[in-house]
N, C-alpha and C positions, 0 to 999 in steps of 0.2 A: 341654722346656717348664719354665719356672720355676714354683715353687709359690707360692701366695698369700702365704705368710709370707716367702719370699725377696723377692718384689716389694715387700711392705710395708717390709722392712728396707732394701732398696735405695732406695725412695722417701724413707724417713726420713733415710738417710745423705745423699742428694742435697739434701734440704731443709736439713739442718743445714749442709752445706757452702755452699749458696747464701746462707744467712743470715750465716754467718761472713764470707763474701766481701763482702756488703753492709755489715756492721758495719765491717770493715777499711777498705773504701773510704771510708765516711763519716768514719772517724777521720782518714784522710789528707786527705780533701777534704770538709769539713763542708758546703760549699755544694752537694754532691751531692744533698742533700734536695730542692733545687729541680728536679732532673732526675728523681729517684725518683718523686715524686708523679704527674707526668704519665704516666710509664710504667705505674704502678699503675692509673691511670684508663684508659689506652688498652687495657690487656690484661684489664680486668675482663670476665669472661665474659657473653655475652648471656643473656637470660632463657630462650632456647630451647636453651641449652647443657645437657648432661647434668647432673643434680643433683649427681653426685659431683664433677664439674669445678668447679661453683659452690662446693660445700662446701669442697673442698681450697683453692681460691683464697682463700676467706674466712678459713680457718684461717691461711694463709700471710701475708695482709696484716694480720691481727690480731697475728701475731708481730712484724711490722715496727712496728706501732703501739706494741708493748710496749717495743722498744728504740730507737725514734726518737720520743721524746716530742713533738718539735716538729711532727710530722706527725699525731699521734694524733687531734686534733680533726677534721682534714680527712679522715682515713681513716674515722673514725666517720660523718662527714657523707656521705661517698661511699657507705658501706654503707647508711645510712638512705635516701638518694636512690634507690639501686637497689632496696631493699625496697619503697619507695613505688611505684616504677615497676612492679614485679612485681604489686603489689596492684591498681593501676589496670588493668593488662593482664588480670588475672584477672577483675576486675569487668566490663570491657568484653566479655570472652569470655562471661561469664555472661549479660550483657544480650543479646548477640547470640544466644546459645543459647536463652534464654527467648523472644525475639522470634520465632525460627525455629519453636519448638514451638507458640507461640500461632498463628502463621500456618498451620502444618500442621493444628492442631485446628480452626481456622476453616474451612479448605478441606474437611476431613473432614465437619464439620457441614453445610456447604453441599451437599456431595454427598449426604449422608444426606437432607437436606430435598428435594433434587431427586428422589431415588429414591422417597421417600414420596409426593411430588406425582404422579409418574408412575404409581405403583401405584394411587393414588386415582382417577385419571382413566381408568384402564382398566376 
């Protein structure tokens, strides 16, 4: 088994090579930017992806934004859109959770009232 430091070094090496390849490709074919952005958007991790996956992807596309200035605004807009989407999903989950809790409490109160009524009638 590989140690965590070996994995990290391998991942950093892989990342560096991927970005070197992207840079070289864009130097040869500058219009590759029009292909790169849809690929970045298509592979953006879903909100239910592991946090580490989302974090690493974010770091990598920020590197692209750094050396491909023509895509910088669109990459930042994409990141902002995804953050807003996550925020909305979290708020909806909170609302659903609160509604469920309220329903459970209402049901519990109704049962307690029924029990008290039954006890009084006996």
